[in-house]
N, C-alpha and C positions, 0 to 999 in steps of 0.2 A: 844277405846286404841291400837299403832300400837304392834304389836310384829315381834319381829327380823324373816325376812328369807332371803336367803340362796344370792338370786339373788339383795334384796336389799343393801347387804355386797359387792359383785361382781361389780357391778354402783360405791357404794361408793372409792372404790383402783380407779376405771380407772379414775374418778371424781378427787380426790384427788390428783392424780399424775401426771394430765396433766392441771389443771385449774388452776386462779390466783383469784379466787372470793374473797368477802372481809372479811377483816379480824374473825378470828372463835371466835369472843368471842358472849357471852350469849347463854345461850340455851334458844332459846325463839319460840313457833310454834305459827303463826296466822294466821289468816283466810282475805285472802285479795278478797274483793267484793265477791260478790255472785249474782245468778240466780237463777229463776224459773224457777224448773222442772216441771209444773204443769200447763196447758194452762190457765183453768178456775178453780176459788177455791173460797171456801167462806171467808179464812183467807190471806189474804196478807201480804207480810214480807215486812218492810218499809227499817228497818234497822238491821244489824248485825254488830260486831265487839267483839271477839272473840282473846285473849290470854291466852297462857299459857306461865307460866316462870315457870324451869323446880330445877332452879335452889333451888328459892324461894318454887317451889311445889305450888302455886298458880292457880287460873283460875280465869281471871277479864270479863266478857262481857257486851254487851250493846246489847238488845235487843228490835227493836220496830215495830208494827204493826198492824193491824183494821182487825175486824171479823164482816161477816155480822149475825150472830146470836150466842147464846150461847149454849155451845154443850161440851161433856167429850170426849175425844182426850185417845189414845194411840200413843206412839213415836217411833218411828225405825230410828233409828242411822248408818251409813253404814259408813266406812274409808275405800278407797281404795288408794296403791299406785303402779305406774308405772302400771296400769293395772288389779293388783290384790286387790282383797279384803282380809282386814288384819283384819279390825273389825269391827264386828255388833248386836246389843244391841239393844233389845224391852224390852218398858219401859211403866209404867202407871203412871202419873202427880198427879193421886191422892193416889199410893201406898205411905206408909208411908218409905219405902225405897229409894224412887227417888220422896220425893213431892215437888213438882214446883205450891205455888199458883196462880201464872196468870197463868197457865194453866189448872187448878183444878178446876171450867171448864173454858174454854176459855170463857172471857166477851164479851158481844157485845159494838162494838166500839172500840176507841184505846187505845192500850195499848201498857205497856213500861214495862222493868224490865234489871234493871242493881246489877252489885254483883261484889264481890271479893269470891272468895269460896278456903279454901287449901282443897290439893288431898292429898289421903292416900298415904303415902310410896308404899303400895305393887300396885297401882294402875300405879306412876311413873314409880315403880321398870320396866313393862312391856314395855314404850315407849325406839328402842333401840337408843345408845347415836347417831349413824352415821345420827338420822335423824337430828341431830340438824346442822350438816356440811356437808353433800350435799345442793352444791349449787344449784336451782331451782328445788328442791325436787316438783315431778308430784305426790301430793297426793290429795285429795278432802275428803271433808266431806258433807254426804249426811243424811238430816232431813226429814222425809217423816212423819208426823198428817195421822192418820185413825177414824172417827170416830167409837166411844166403838161399838154403837151397832149396827152399817150395815158392818161399813171393809169398808166403800169408804175411798178413799184417798180425803182428805179437803185441805191440803196444801204442795208443797214439795221445798223445799231449797236447793238448793246444793253451795258450797264457794267451791276455792282454800286455802292449807294448803301450809303455808312456813314459811322456820325458816328465814328467812330476808337474806341467801344467795344469791347472785346471781353474773352469770359472766359476768351482762351486769352492765360494771360499768366506770366511766368518768375518770379511769387512762387507759382503754385498749384502748379507745379513744385515749385519748393523745397522748398513746405510737405510736400508728401507726398510727398520725397525724407527729410527728415527724418520725416516717421512712419516710414518704413521702416526708418530709421538706428536710432531708437528703438527700432524692436521689435525689430529685431538683436541691440542690445547687450544688451536684456532676456535674449530669449533665449538668447544667447548665454551673458549671465552661471554656466548649470549649465553650459557647455562650458569655459568658464575654471577653473571647479570641479573638473572630469574630471581637467585637465590638472597642475593644480594638488594632484591628490591621486593623481596616477598611474594617469588613469583609471577612477574610482571611481564618479563619477555618471553617466560615459555619459551618450547623448542628449542635450537641447538643452529638454530639462526639460517639464512638461507644461499651461503656464500660457498663455491664450487670450486675447488671439489673437497667435501666432507670430510669428514672423519671414516662416516657410513663408505662413501662412495672407494675410497683409496682402500682404507680395507678388503671391500671389494673388489678394488683389481689387482690387488696383489695374491686375493683368495682363486680368481679365477686364473692367474699364472700358475699358482698349485696346480690345482682340478686339471691345468692341461696337461701338465705332466703325470696325475695319476691315471690316462687312458689308456687302453691294454694297446696297445700298438706298437710298430719298433720304432723307437726315439734313438734321433742318434745321442753318441754321450754326451757329445756340448749340449747340446738342447736336457737332455736329460738333467745334467750336472747345474744347468742356471737353473730351473725349475725347484731345486731342492731349494733352494736360497731365501724363497718366500714358505716355507712349509711352519716357520710360526705364523703366521695368518692365520691358517686352519690347526695352531694351536699343537703342532708337531713338532718339539719342542724339547732332543736327544737331553734326555737324565735319567743317568743309571739307576740310582739309588731309589727313582720311582718306580721305573722299571722293576728293579727286584719286587719292590711293598706290590707292586700287582701282580708278578706271577705267582710268589705265595697266594695272594688272594685268592687267585686263578685255580691255583690247585687243591686248594680247600673249598671248590663250588665246582667240582666237575672238570673244570680243565686239563689237556694232557701237554708237559713243560717239554715232551723229548725230542721233538722239532718247532716247537714254537715259543722260544725262550726267549731270553737277554744272554743268557749265557751257553746256550747252542748261536746267536748271531756270531757273538765275540770270537767263536772258533768255524765258524764257515764260510764259504766261497760263493756269492751271489750269483750266480748266471742267467741274462739276459737272454730274452727273446731272440735278439740280430747274435745271438753268439758273444759279445762280448762279457765280458766279467770283472767282479770288484771284491778283490781281498776284503776280511773284517778289518785288518790290520793294515794302512795305507802302506808299501812300501815301493825299493827303487828298482825300476824291471827295463833289460837291455836287449836285445836280440841275440839269437842263442851263438853265440862263439866258442865250441870247444877246441881248446889246441894241446901241445905237448905240452905242460909245464903243471902237472895234475899231480895232488898226493891226496890216495887215494886211501880208505879203510875197509875190508870187508866182513862182514857178520859184526857191523859196529853195532853199538845198541844205543849210537846215538839218534837215530833217526824215531827211537819208541814215543820221544819228547817232543816230537814233531806232527804223529801219525794225525793228530787233532786236524792239519791243516789240509784235510782232504778231505772236508767234507766240503759236499756244493749243494747248493738248493735251487732250482730254478723260479724264477718271479715274473710277473708283470703286471701289469695295472695298477691299482691301490697297493698291493703289497710289497709289489717293486719302489713303490715311492718311498712307503713308511718302512719299508728294512733299512733304506741308504740309509735311512735317518737313524739309525739303531732301535726302529720301534719293530717287537712284534707282531707280526698283521691279529692278533687275538689281543694284543694289547689298545688296540687302537682306537677306540672307543672309551676304553677307562682311561686313558691317557690325556685328551681332549675333555673329559669330566671333569678333571683333579686340576686339570691345568684352567677350565671354567671354573674350579670352584677357590684356587687360590684369588684368581684377578675381582672374585664376588668380593672375596673378604676384604680384600683389600682395599674395595670402594667404601665396604661397610663402616673396616676399621679409623678410614681417611676421613670418611663423610663425623663421624662419631668423635677421635681425635680434636677436629677443627671445634667440632661441636663444645668439648671440654675448653678448648682453648677459649672460646670468645663466653663461656660464662664465667670462666675464672678473671679476663678480663673486668668483666661486667663487674666481679667486685671486688675489684681493685682500683679502676679507675672508668670513662668512661670512655667504648671505642668509636668508630667513625657509624655514623646513622645507616649508610647503607647497608649495613652488616645485617641490622636488625631482624631482616623480612630473611636471611638464610635461620638464623638462629630461632624462628619463629618454625618455616617449614621445611625444615633440615630429612625428615622424616618422606616428603614428596619429592625432593630433589635424590634424594636414596633410590625411591620406586621409580624415579623417570632414568637414575645411570642405568640398574639394572635391565630394566624393558632394553632400553637401548641399547645392553649386551647383547641382548636377545635375540634382538631385531638383525644386529650385526652379525652373528649369530646362525643362526640360523638354518641357511643353504646348506654348509658343512654339517652341521647336526645332523641336518637328515640324511645326509651322504653318510657318516660314522656311524651313526644310528643302524639303517641298514643295512649297511656292512656287518655290523656287528649279528645281527640276525642270523646275518647267511654265511657266513665266515667262524663268528663266535665260538666259544664249547665251555663258556663258562654260565650255568642257569643266571646265576645274579646278575651278573655283566647285561647279561639278556634281558635282563626284568629291569637294573636300573635305567637299559637302553628306551625301551616303549614306556617305563614312568617319563622320564625326565624327553623326550621326544613328543607325547603324551600334557604335558606342561606345558612347553614352550608352543607346543600348536594352541592347546588350550587359549596361554595368555593371551598372544597375536587373535587370533577370533573372537575371542571377550572386547575390545579395544576395537575390532573391526567391527563390530555389531554396538558398538557402542558409539563408535562416530558416525555410523551411519545410520541409527533411531535418530541423534542427534541432528544430523543432517534432514532428516524428513521430515522435524517435526518444524523447524525452521522454512525448508520450503513449504509447508503447507501456511504457514503463521505468517510472512513475511517474502513470500517469492522468491529467495534465494537463501542462499549456504553463507552470507555474507560474518554471519552468526560462529561460526569456527575459528575465524580469523580476529576480529573486532571483536569478541568477548571475551574477558580477560581470563575465565575459569572456563570458558571451553580453551581459550588456548593455552592453559596450564598442562592441562590434564590429557590433551589428545593433540597436540602443534608438532611433537616430534616423529608426527608418521606423516604429517602433509606440509610442515612449514615453507618446504623448498617447493614447492606447488603453487600453479596461480588459484585462483577459488573456485573456476570451473572445472579445472583438474584437481580435487579433492583429492578422488578416488582412485589417483594411479596408485599407490601404495601398495591397492588391492595385488593386483596383476602383479606388481614388483614382487610382492611375497608369493606369489604364484609363481613367477617366476624362476626363487630363488629355492621351490618343494621340489620345482620341475626337474631342476640342474643338478641340482644332487639327487635325488633319487631316479634319473638314468642313467648317471655314473656307477651308483652302488649296482642298481639290480642288473646293469647290462655289464657287468665285470667280465671283464675277460671275454667278451665279445667287441673289438677293436670296431670294427666298420657299423657294427648297430649304437655302440656307443654315439661316432663320431656322425652320423647321418642325422639321428635324434639332436644332439649338442647342435647343432647346423639349424636346423628348424628353430627351435626352440628361441638360439640369438638373432634369427633373422624376423619372427614375430615380434621380440622385445623391439628389435632394433626399426620395424616395421611402426610400434604401438608409438616410438620416442618421435622417427617424425612427421609422424602425421599429425600429433598430438601440438608438440613443442610443447612439454608443459612449465618447464620451469619457470619460475618465477622472474628470471632477472636471464635477460639473455645469453651471458655470459652461463650459465649453467643448462643450458639449453644447449650450448654449440660445445662446450667439454663433456657432456655426459652422452651425446648423440656420437664423440667423435668415440669415447673409449667403446661405449659400442661397435659401430663401425671395425675397430682393433680385433674388441673381441668375437666377431663372425668371421674376421679374414683370417685370425687366429685357427677357426674351427676348421675352415678350406684348407689351410695349408697342412694342419694335422691330418687330413685326407692323402698328404702325399706319405704317411708314415703307417697306412694301414697295410701289414700285410698280402692281403687278399690281392693290391690292384700292381702287386710286383715292381713297386718303381725304384731305379739305383740306388744302391747306397749313396755314391756320389750327388743324386739330386737332394737325397735326403739330408743329408750333412749339411750343401749349400740352405735348404729350402730352414734348419736349422739355425743357420749362423742371421738369414736372414731374419724369424720369426724374434731371434735374441736382438738383434738392431732393434727391430721395429720398440719392442715390445721396452726397451730396455729405455729407448727414445721418449716412449710416453711418460714412463716411469720419472724421470728428469724433467719433463714439461709438467706434470702434477704437482714436483716437487717445488718449481719455482712458481708457479699459482699458492701454492699453498703459503709463500713469502706474502706473496703480491695482497694477497687476502689477508693475511693480516696487519697490513698495512693500512689497507678500505675498512677496515673493521677497527682500527682505531679512530679512522676519520665518516664514518659516515654510519647511521644508522640502519637497524634494520627497516626495509619498508614496512611487513608487516605489524612490527610495534610502533611506527612512527603511526599509520592510519590510525591502528585505533587509540592513540592519545588522543586525537583529533578529536576521533568519537568521545572519548569521555569528557573534555572538554563542554561538548555541543549537548552531550546529557547533561551536566551538572545545570548549564545556563538552561534546559528546557526544566530541571527541579527550583527554579526560582519562585516563593512565594514571601510574602507581605512577611512573614516572621524572621524569616531567614533570605534576607537581600543579595548574602553576601558580599557587599559594598558594588550594587550591580549600576546605581550610578554611579559612582567614579570609574565607573568603564568605561574605555574606551570606543565602542561601539566596530571604528574600523578597524579595529584587530581582532575581530570576532573570525576565525576561522569559517570558512567555506568550504563545505566539505564536499568530494563527488556525487554522496547520495543526494544532493538537493538544486544539481546544476540544473538539472530538465523539471525542476521545480519554481517557477517567476513566483506563486504565492507565496513563498518563504520569505518572512523576514528577513531571516539571514541573506538570504542571495541579496535581496535588496537593502544593504547598508541604511536603519533608523537612525535618524537625532529624534529626540524633545519635540524639534517643531513640527518636524516632517512627521511626527506620528498623531501629531495633536489635527494635524491639516486632511488626514487621509482619509478616503473617504471608510464610509462602514463604521466610523467613530462618533459617539452621541455628542461627545464635548468639541468636535470641531469648530474651530473660529468662523466657517461658513453656516454653523446650524444656523435657523430662525429661532428667534427668542422670544418665545408668547410670556404676555402678557402677565401680570400676577391677577387672580384668582380669590377668592374664597376660598382654604381650605385644602390651598399649597402652598407648595414651597417659600417662606422669604425670595424677594427679587423677582428676575427671571429666569426661565427653567428652562433649556434646549428640548427642542422637540425629539424624540427619541426616535432612531431610523429603524427601520425592521432587521432581524437579525440576522446573520448569512453565517453558514460554514466556517469560509474565512477567518470568523475572530478568534475559535479553536487554535492552541497551536497544536501542528503536528505531534502525532507519539513515534517518538523516537527507536528508532530500529534497539540499538542496545538493552533499553530497557525492555523490550518486548524480549531479546535474548538471556536475559537476565531469570527472569523468570520461568521462564521455557525449561533454563538448567533445570531448575526446583519444581517442574513439572506443575506450575500454576501460571493465572492468566495474569496478561498483564496489569497493574492498574490502573485506576480510574484516573486523569490526567483533573487537573485544576481545568475549569471553565469561568466565563464568564455569566452574570447574569443574565435569564430570559428578560431582553427589551421591552417582549410585546405587553412584559405585566405592567412597565412603566406607569401606564397612566392612570392605574389603581391605584399606585402608590404616590399620594397627593399629603397624607397627613405629617408626613415627618418632618422635622426643620431641626435646624443646625443648633 
């Protein structure tokens, strides 16, 4: 029996206030698999299924095993919850009050015992009601059998006790995937606009949280669950909900195909295959277990309404249920999702291939639709850009996918190198990791090279944002950052690589993983706080807050490190707090994504707005007598003053000019206040103005966008039209009208 105790009550309040487990319908306790806690014994249990129904006050059990010899035994039953012993009882199966015919004495050969027993109300009332409502209750029942004459242990069985409530439910995964999908739609809105306008918007927008930030947050929760520490079951179940963000999607048919591939390329499927997992019981570091097929379990209560079968052949079919495998770290995480550890990399590779194929097919299908539309009618002008630049849209989408998956890709590739058994899978891991790293390194070099040239030619790197060609090609790496912090995507890539590398390389060493991860998270947090690099203030606040939660999560994970020896009760409370904080932040991100969807419909991307202003200024600088573009009809008061001219009082766009003021401007040889000289033979008819000395202000300044465009193609900027040298005007006297 379980008796109430205060710690269990405190944990229940935290759980019920912060978790969304399954519905609290039905009061049932049941065993979840079992494991042997005695290395060698004369009695071997092959099946143990026991269920207690609190509503009906009955216990249903099904026990089977084998015995090497006949013996009289005594039984010791221990029940623990959250690391504390809550019940202990010794009984003799041959005693009249606790008689169990199948165990008095234990027979030679195979035996089985099945039945249902009514439980007195006095015993049922001892079980606290919260035991039926707390998700993923951490309780274990251990049954020891001792020889009656010598007192030596002859059998030991331990089983996890659960109430059927858990925080690992498909609905949580679906909601999280929906949040990620919403983030993809919102941040992809500007990308669609880029395609519709010939790629003029570039990038994926600057609003936070973006799709990459949202997926990075979900991946962080999943990677927390992969560390080699003794997590409480409630937090381990919670992190499973975000496995989809790392490519861990249960798919039995795909796992079977991967097993066949491994078997042909050097893999060993004996204890590392999907078929093995379907029949195995996972044993975790804290002693908890998880059966391959979830069953309902209960406290071990055996009384006298028993139907027995000695030497029954019915136990043969269930003998496979005794397979046990000890798991921890990455192996524990992926195998809970029914993915064998050796199949981990191939699983994420195939999922990524499916996503890439969906991107390519979707874009090509849309292209076909546009071409068909063009044959039978005229489609909106805004879609013309996508029709011409669909290859660029496809390439940007795939590179963006690489950037989002890079951290977990490093993790799975290194894990494949250290735990995989197929030479072909290892080769694929090496090739794809080199390919992904090479793609990111190539774009990093090109952006750095362009920034260096812009810095040398113009004194700053504004061309990365203001020039359309640069923006289209490279903006997905830095479009959310300020101009002075365009380089921050480089430490971000290094951060993803280091986190995945530490987690995979130190698998099995929980303390090393935790300390290294804490250092990495704190360094990234310090970088964000020191620079505050995001274009929008909201981006700085959101990303710094996310990084703070990541760092604090790793601090909390220190509580789960086995070497520190912290009590299981404290670990469970810490796990519940982690779930509450991470769930709250996920909800905040979902709300902000909805807000961003509204803002993006009403407000233009600031980088795009500034670039459009510069393009208008460039068009004005390129006016020629043969291409006046109706400049005389333009209202000079509507010419935008860009920030690059705010500190240049000599620029004509800062001082709004009119035709009259231009005629009277100092330095104009034809101004109204220029003295006229008399007509002389050989000169022009009438009076001609006396020319003034030429000054550099008479030249229009060269625009930065012009320089950036020719810089992109490795050319020198073109020479701008200049006024004639008026110093030679006195020599020009023979021309007439």
